[in-house]
Each structure stands twice: as C-alpha cells, then as structure tokens.
N, C-alpha and C positions, 0 to 999 in steps of 0.2 A: 239213633241215640248218640249223643256226643259224650265223649270221654272227658273227664276232668283232667286237665294238664297239671302236672306237678311243677312247682316253681323250680327254676334252675338254681342249684346251690353252688355258690362259688366257694372254693376251698382256699383258705389262707396259706396253705402249704404247697401251692402250685410250683413255685420255683425254688423250694428249699433244697432239693438235691443238687441243683445247678450251683447255687451259692456255696453250699458245703464243699462241693468238688473244687470250685475255684479257690476257696480259702485253703483247702488242704493242699492243692497243687502249688499254691504260692509259698506255703510253709516248707514244702519238700524242696522246691527250687531254691529257696533261701538257704536251707541247710546244705544242699549240694554245693552251692556257690561258696558258702563259708568254708566248707571242707576243701574245696579247690584252692581258695585263697590261702588257707593254712598250709596246704601242701606246697604252694609256691614260696611261701615264706621259709619253710623248712629247707626247700631246695636252695634258696638264696643263702641261708646260713651255711649249708654244706659246701656250697661253692666258695664262699668266703673263707671257711675253715681250710679247705683244700688249697686255696691260693696262698693263705698264710703259711701253711706247712711247706708248700713249694718254695716260698721265699726263704724260710728257715733252712731248708735243704740246700738252696743255692748259697746262702750265707755260710753254712758250716763247711761246705766244700771249698768255697773261695775265701779262705782266710788270708793272712798276710804273706804267705809263701808262694802265691801264684801271681801271674801277670796282671790279672784284673781282680784285685782284692775287693772284698765287700764292705769293709769298714775301716776305721782308723787303725793304723798299724803302729801301736806302741809309741815310744818316745820320739822316734824318727819321723812321725807324721806320715803323710802320704796316704795312699789308698783312696777309699771312697767314704769320707766321714759322714756325709748325709744319707748314705744308703741308697743312692739313686739306682745303682745296678740291681739291688734287691727289689726296689719299688717297681722297676720296669718288668722284672720277672713276674711279680705278683699281678700287675695289671695285664700283662700279656696272657697269663693263665686264666684270669677272671674274664677276659674278653671272649674266650672260647665258649662261654656259657650263654652268650647272647644277652648279657646284662648291659645296661647303660653304665659304663665305668666312669663317666665324666664326674659323677658325684662321689666316687669312691675315694677314701683317704687311707693312705698306707703310711704307717709309722714304723721305722726301724730303729731300735735302741740296743745298746750293748751295756747291760747292767754292770758288767765287770770293768768297763772302761775302754776296752780295745777289742780288736778282732784277732787276738793271739790264740794259740792253742789252749784249750780247756776253758776259754772264756765263753760266756753265754751270749746269745743273740735272741731278741724278742721282736716278733713282727706282729703288729696290730693292724687289722683291717676294719674300717668302718664304712657302712653303706646305708644311705637313706632309702629304705624300702617304701615304695609307693604302691598301694593296692591297685588292682586293675580298674575298679570304679572308685573314684575318690569323692567322698561326700564332704570335702572341705577340711577333712581332718589332717593334722600335720603328718609328715612322713615318720615312719617308725625306724629308729636307728638300730641297725643290726651290726653287732661287733663280733669279731673272731680274733683270738690271740693264739699264737703258737710260739713256743720257746724251745731252744736247743743249745747244745754245747758244740763249739767249734773243734773239730778234729781234722787234722790233715797231716 
C-alpha cells in the first residue's frame, strides 16, 4: 500500500530571524559609533579648553615686567602685541593631544588695552572638527574661550 505524501509547505518566515538580527545589529552599531563620535568631540572641546587656559596662564604670568612679555606693554610699546608667544604655548599644548593643529586658530586679545597688572587677557581657540567618517558634511567649528587677569 502506498502512503499519500503530504505536499511540502514553504513558510514565508524562513529568513525572518536572520533579517531581524541584521537590522538590529546595524542599529546597535550605529548607536555605538555615534556615541564614540560624540565622545571624541567632547574630548576635542576639553583639549581646546585646556589649551586656552594654558595660554591664559602663560599670559598672566608673563606680563610687562618680565623678559619675554606676552602682550603690548602700555604707552612705551614693546612686548608681544600680536600674542605670538601665547599662541605658540597654546599650539604646543594642543599638539600633545594628537590633534591636527594645522587648522586651529588662536586669538589673543587684551580687552583692557595692554598687558599691565590687573588688565585682562582673553584667549580664543577655534578648531574645525571633522568626524572620523565624513559623509560630505562641513566641519563642525569647536570654540573654547578662557579669560584671566594679569597679576605679577
């Protein structure tokens, strides 16, 4: 006696688990990568802030009464009116963090006019942050500002 064969039933859910796993893992990887990118941006901001603070520290210690002043020294002139000494300190400090400092801009200003005692100094650092994977988006400008009073 012959048995009747049942027809083979094909399920439309055969690869559903594999596709759900792939979509889920892609979303998790995207989330992890975005968190890593955000951490790198915060690290960059911290490095720029610390570099600006280091520049202010250098400027407040090197006022007009030292051999290598950091700014314009009152009516007599002299000193370092462009703040090149402070800029070099900031770039050297930022270079220790393995950032590409070629695009970094450092601005040193003296809101009170000179580098005399009790005058203020402001250091502004700008850096064009580029993500690890660039989708053609423009660089994000990260800015850090530090200000202090010259005491010597």
